[in-house]
LOKOL-73445 format. One record per atom (N, C-alpha, C): residue in three letters; x, y, z. Coordinates in pm, whole numbers, plus 32768, in hexadecimal, padded with zeros to 4 digits. Layout:
<nodes>
ALAXYZ...
</nodes>
This chain:
<nodes>
UNKBBA7CE09EAA9UNKBBBBCE85EA61UNKBB6DCE87E9DEUNKBB6BCE11E999UNKBB24CE08E91AUNKBA8ECE21E92FUNKBA54CDEFE99BUNKB9C7CE03E9BAUNKB9A7CE95E9D3UNKBA04CEDCEA0EUNKB9F1CF6AEA2AUNKB9E7CFB9E9A8UNKBA3ECF9AE946UNKBA3CCFE0E8C6UNKB9BECFBFE877UNKB994CF42E87FUNKB919CF1AE839UNKB8A1CF64E873UNKB89BCF6DE8F7UNKB82ECFB4E939UNKB82FD048E912UNKB8A4D085E913UNKB8B2D113E8F0UNKB88BD12BE85EUNKB8B4D0D2E804UNKB892D0DEE777UNKB7FBD0D0E762UNKB7BED070E7A6UNKB72DD05CE79DUNKB6E3D0D7E7D1UNKB710D110E840UNKB6D2D187E879UNKB6DCD1FEE81AUNKB750D20DE7D7UNKB761D27BE777UNKB706D267E6FEUNKB6F6D1EAE6D1UNKB6A0D1CDE65FUNKB60ED1ECE681UNKB5E2D1C7E6F7UNKB559D1E3E722UNKB543D27AE72BUNKB5A2D2C3E762UNKB597D354E76EUNKB58FD396E6E5UNKB5DFD365E684UNKB5DED39EE5FEUNKB558D387E5B9UNKB521D30EE5C8UNKB49FD2EFE58BUNKB432D343E5CAUNKB434D353E64EUNKB3CFD3A3E693UNKB3D9D436E669UNKB452D46AE65CUNKB464D4F6E633UNKB434D50CE5A4UNKB44CD4AAE54DUNKB420D4B7E4C2UNKB388D4B9E4B9UNKB345D470E50EUNKB2B3D46CE50EUNKB275D4EEE53DUNKB2C0D540E585UNKB28CD5C0E5B8UNKB2BCD637E567UNKB306D61DE4FDUNKB33BD68BE4ADUNKB2CDD6CDE45BUNKB2DBD750E43FUNKB278D793E3EBUNKB276D754E360UNKB209D769E318UNKB1F6D72DE294UNKB25CD760E231UNKB299D705E1E9UNKB2F3D72AE17CUNKB2A0D73AE0FEUNKB2D2D785E0A1UNKB283D79FE028UNKB26ED721DFD4UNKB2C1D6B8DFE5UNKB2B1D640DF95UNKB252D5D9DFD0UNKB227D5ECE04AUNKB1CDD58BE089UNKB13CD5ABE065UNKB0EAD543E054UNKB05ED55EE034UNKB016D59DE0ABUNKAFAED5EDE091UNKAF66D62BE100UNKAF1ED5C1E153UNKAF03D5E3E1D0UNKAEB8D58CE228UNKAE29D57EE1F7UNKADF1D5ECE1C3UNKAD68D5ECE192UNKAD59D659E128UNKAD02D63FE0C7UNKACD7D6A4E066UNKAC40D6ABE074UNKAC0DD720E094UNKAB7DD72BE0A9UNKAB50D7BBE0B5UNKAAD6D7CBE0E1UNKAA98D84FE0F0UNKAA8FD870E184UNKAAAFD8EEE1A7UNKAA9CD91BE230UNKAA06D92BE245UNKA9CDD8CEE28FUNKA93CD8CBE2A3UNKA910D931E30AUNKA964D946E370UNKA944D9A7E3D8UNKA9C3D9D1E420UNKA9B9DA41E468UNKAA28DA72E4BAUNKA9F4DA94E544UNKAA4BDA88E5A6UNKAA29DAB1E62EUNKAAAADADDE672UNKAAB8DB5FE685UNKAB33DB93E6C0UNKABA9DB78E664UNKAC0FDB35E698UNKAC86DB15E648UNKAC81DA88E610UNKAC09DA4DE608UNKABF8D9C5E5D7UNKABA4D9C4E558UNKABD1D976E4F4UNKAB85D965E479UNKAB63D8D2E469UNKAAEBD8B5E438UNKAAC1D82CE41EUNKAAC9D815E388UNKAB27D7BEE35FUNKAB3AD79EE2D1UNKAAFDD715E2B7UNKAAA5D70EE252UNKAA5FD691E231UNKAA7BD66EE1A0UNKAAA0D5EFE188UNKAAB2D5BEE100UNKAA2BD59EE0C2UNKAA21D5AFE03FUNKA9ABD580DFF7UNKA930D5D8DFFFUNKA93ED655E02CUNKA8CCD6B2E028UNKA8F1D723DFC8UNKA88DD768DF94UNKA8A9D7D1DF32UNKA87AD85BDF5BUNKA850D868DFDAUNKA822D8EAE00BUNKA832D8EDE0A3UNKA839D963E0DEUNKA842D96CE170UNKA7B9D95FE1B1UNKA7B8D948E232UNKA73CD946E27FUNKA6ECD8C7E26FUNKA72AD85CE23EUNKA6E3D7DDE22CUNKA6CBD7A0E2B7UNKA64FD779E2D6UNKA632D73DE358UNKA680D6BBE36CUNKA6A2D69EE3EAUNKA6F4D629E408UNKA6B6D5A7E3D5UNKA631D59DE3D9UNKA5F5D51FE3ABUNKA610D505E318UNKA62FD56FE2CAUNKA64CD55CE23CUNKA6DDD537E222UNKA73AD560E27AUNKA7C6D53EE264UNKA7F8D4D3E2C4UNKA7A4D4A3E31CUNKA7CDD43DE37CUNKA803D3C3E331UNKA876D392E359UNKA8B6D320E318UNKA923D349E2B7UNKA923D3C6E28AUNKA98FD3F8E234UNKAA04D421E28EUNKAA7AD42BE256UNKAAECD459E2A6UNKAAD6D4EBE2CAUNKAAE4D50AE349UNKAAD2D592E37CUNKAB38D5AAE3EAUNKAB7AD61DE3E5UNKABE0D63EE449UNKABCAD6CCE47AUNKABC7D6DCE4FFUNKABC8D761E53DUNKAC5AD788E54CUNKAC84D7F1E505UNKAD0ED821E50DUNKAD13D89FE562UNKAD74D8A5E5BCUNKAD90D91EE607UNKADFAD96CE5BCUNKADDED9EBE5A2UNKAE3DDA43E55EUNKAE8DDA8CE5C9UNKAF11DA84E5BFUNKAF69DAC5E620UNKAFB9DB32E5D9UNKB00ADB78E625UNKB062DBDEE5EBUNKB0CBDBA1E58FUNKB0E5DB1FE59BUNKB146DADBE546UNKB109DAA3E4C6UNKB085DAA6E4BAUNKB043DA6FE443UNKB063DAC6E3C9UNKB092DA86E35FUNKB0AFDACBE2E1UNKB030DAC5E28CUNKAFFFDB39E262UNKAF84DB41E212UNKAFA8DB86E18FUNKAF89DB44E11EUNKAFADDB80E09EUNKAF45DB65E033UNKAF49DBBBDFCDUNKAEF4DBACDF56UNKAF49DBD6DEE0UNKAF4DDB85DE7AUNKAF9FDB9EDE03UNKB031DBB6DE29UNKB062DB6EDE8EUNKB0EDDB77DEB7UNKB110DBF2DF09UNKB0ADDC44DF2BUNKB0C7DCBFDF78UNKB083DCB6E000UNKB0C5DCE8E069UNKB086DCE7E0EEUNKB009DD3DE0F1UNKAF9FDD0CE130UNKAF22DD56E140UNKAEEFDD40E1CEUNKAE93DD95E1F8UNKAE50DD81E278UNKADBEDDA7E268UNKAD6DDD45E23BUNKACDFDD62E224UNKAC95DD85E2A5UNKAC30DDDCE298UNKABDDDDFFE30BUNKAB82DD8BE332UNKAB56DD40E2CEUNKAAF9DCD2E2E7UNKAB1FDC5CE28EUNKAB34DBE9E2C9UNKAB58DB72E27EUNKAADEDB27E249UNKAA68DB43E27DUNKA9F1DAF8E259UNKA9D9DAFDE1C3UNKA9CADA87E186UNKA9AFDA7FE0F7UNKAA2ADA76E0A0UNKAAA1DA78E0DCUNKAB1ADA6BE08CUNKAB39D9D8E075UNKAB5BD9B4DFF9UNKAB8DD92FDFDDUNKAC23D934DFF8UNKAC54D8D8E04CUNKACDDD8E0E07CUNKAD22D858E07AUNKADA6D85FE07AUNKADFCD7EDE098UNKAE39D80FE120UNKAE38D7AEE17CUNKAE6FD7C9E200UNKAED0D75AE227UNKAF42D782E25BUNKAFA4D726E291UNKAFA1D734E329UNKAF92D6C4E36FUNKAF92D6C6E401UNKB021D6D9E433UNKB02ED71AE4A3UNKB0AFD72DE4E5UNKB0A9D6DEE568UNKB0E4D668E567UNKB0E1D614E5DEUNKB077D5A8E5D4UNKB056D56FE646UNKAFF8D4FEE646UNKAF68D529E629UNKAF19D4C9E5FAUNKAE8BD4DFE5DEUNKAE3CD48CE642UNKADE7D4CEE690UNKAD95D488E6F3UNKAD2BD435E6AAUNKAD1FD3B8E6D1UNKACC1D35CE690UNKAC36D367E6CEUNKABF5D3D5E6B0UNKAB6AD3EAE6DCUNKAB1AD402E65CUNKAA9CD421E667UNKAA50D445E5F0UNKAA00D4C3E60CUNKAA1ED52EE5C5UNKAA8BD539E566UNKAB13D531E5AAUNKAB79D50FE559UNKAC01D50AE58EUNKAC2AD597E5B8UNKAC97D59FE605UNKACC7D622E634UNKAD5ED629E621UNKAD8DD69DE5F2UNKAE1BD6AFE5DCUNKAE3DD743E5D9UNKAEBED75FE5E1UNKAEF1D7E6E5D0UNKAF13D7F7E53CUNKAEEFD866E500UNKAF0CD880E472UNKAF9AD8B4E464UNKAFE9D86FE414UNKB071D89CE3F7UNKB075D8F7E37EUNKB029D8CEE318UNKB026D91AE29AUNKAF9BD90EE25DUNKAF67D97FE22AUNKAEE6D982E1E6UNKAEFCD9C6E15FUNKAED2D981E0F4UNKAED7D9BCE06EUNKAE48D9CEE040UNKAE23DA49E023UNKAD9CDA68DFF4UNKAD97DA4EDF5EUNKAD3BD9F7DF35UNKAD2DD9D2DEA9UNKACC2DA23DE61UNKAC53DA3CDEA8UNKABDEDA7ADE68UNKAB81DAB0DED4UNKAB34DB16DEB2UNKAACFDB4CDF0DUNKAA46DB22DEDBUNKAA03DAC8DF24UNKA980DA97DEFDUNKA90FDAE3DF40UNKA932DB45DF95UNKA8CBDB8DDFE0UNKA890DC01DF92UNKA8D1DC28DF25UNKA8A2DC9DDED9UNKA8E0DD1DDF0CUNKA933DD16DF75UNKA978DD8CDFAAUNKAA09DD85DF80UNKAA29DDBADF0CUNKAAB0DDB0DED8UNKAB0FDE13DF19UNKAADBDE71DF67UNKAB31DED4DFA5UNKAB52DF47DF49UNKAB28DF41DECBUNKAB46DFAADE6CUNKAAC6DFDEDE2CUNKAA5BDFDDDE78UNKA9D8E002DE41UNKA9D9E090DE0BUNKAA1BE0EEDE51UNKAA1EE178DE22UNKAA5FE181DD99UNKAAD3E13FDD8AUNKAB18E143DD0AUNKAAC4E101DC9EUNKAA86E090DCBDUNKAA33E04DDC5AUNKA9BFE0A6DC30UNKA982E0ECDC8EUNKA913E144DC6CUNKA942E1B4DC10UNKA9B2E1F0DC31UNKA9E7E25DDBE0UNKAA0AE22BDB55UNKAA44E1B3DB4BUNKAA6CE17DDACAUNKA9F7E148DA79UNKA984E131DAB8UNKA917E0F0DA70UNKA8ADE152DA3FUNKA8C6E1D2DA47UNKA862E232DA19UNKA8A6E2AED9E0UNKA854E309D9B0UNKA88BE388D97FUNKA82EE3F8D9ABUNKA868E469D9BDUNKA81DE4DED9E7UNKA7BCE504D977UNKA73DE513D998UNKA6D9E52FD932UNKA69EE5BBD93DUNKA6B7E601D9AAUNKA684E688D9B4UNKA66CE6B3DA43UNKA65EE737DA55UNKA647E770DAD8UNKA5DEE7DDDACAUNKA578E7D7DB1EUNKA50EE83BDB1AUNKA4F6E868DBAAUNKA531E8D7DBD0UNKA524E908DC59UNKA567E8A7DCBAUNKA518E86BDD12UNKA551E810DD74UNKA536E77DDD51UNKA51AE761DCD0UNKA503E6D8DCA1UNKA56FE6B4DC3DUNKA5AFE641DC52UNKA614E610DBF4UNKA5DBE593DBB0UNKA5F1E587DB2EUNKA5C1E513DAE2UNKA639E4C1DAB7UNKA62EE43DDAC8UNKA69BE3E2DAA4UNKA662E375DA4AUNKA6A3E360D9D9UNKA67DE2F4D97CUNKA6D8E27ED999UNKA69EE20CD9BAUNKA6EAE195D9DDUNKA711E14BD95DUNKA791E127D950UNKA7C2E0DED8DCUNKA77FE056D8D2UNKA761E02CD858UNKA727DFA8D842UNKA691DFA5D84DUNKA653E013D877UNKA5C1E01BD881UNKA58EE04ED7FAUNKA524E013D7C5UNKA4F1E041D742UNKA4D6E0D8D742UNKA4E7E116D6CDUNKA4D7E1A7D6BFUNKA44AE1D6D6E0UNKA3E5E17FD6CDUNKA35CE1AAD6EBUNKA341E1B9D781UNKA39DE188D7D6UNKA38EE198D866UNKA3C9E220D88DUNKA37AE270D8D1UNKA3A5E2F6D8FAUNKA41AE2EFD95CUNKA46FE358D95DUNKA4DBE35ED9C0UNKA4A3E35FDA4FUNKA4F1E32DDAAEUNKA4CAE333DB3BUNKA4E2E3C0DB6EUNKA484E3F5DBB9UNKA491E47BDBEFUNKA4A7E473DC86UNKA502E4C7DCB6UNKA522E4CDDD43UNKA51CE55EDD71UNKA4D5E576DDDEUNKA4C8E5FCDE15UNKA53CE614DE76UNKA583E681DE61UNKA5F3E6A6DEB7UNKA5BFE6F5DF2EUNKA5E6E6CADFA4UNKA5BCE712E01DUNKA636E731E071UNKA629E795E0C2UNKA699E7BEE118UNKA694E777E19C
</nodes>
């Protein structure tokens, strides 16, 4: 009888450890990787440590930690603590927590449990329209031509002119 209880206790302990290893990332655990999304393909993003821009050829990042993450409907994606759903991950500096096991290939492969966007290194901040509006002032209108003076440009530089068309 004692052997039966020992076996049952050992089985429960193994099951608990296995379940904990497959649990989604808790906020207190360190990310699996911090890096730049070098490329995307479908629902997969390639995150590489130690690069500072997207589109780096493999021969330049070979040997660095790199993980292909599959994004699922359960993946939590956030920026500044708020849920987001970017159109394109390429060029984003991210922290990623794997959900479940990581395949030992190169690059490694895993399911993304949580992605935190730290910075956009691609130059596409997603707010280009607002930035353009905030970075200039209306300088005049002459028929179908609008002139815009860009903030921070020396006064001797003429305003940019744009022709309005239908």
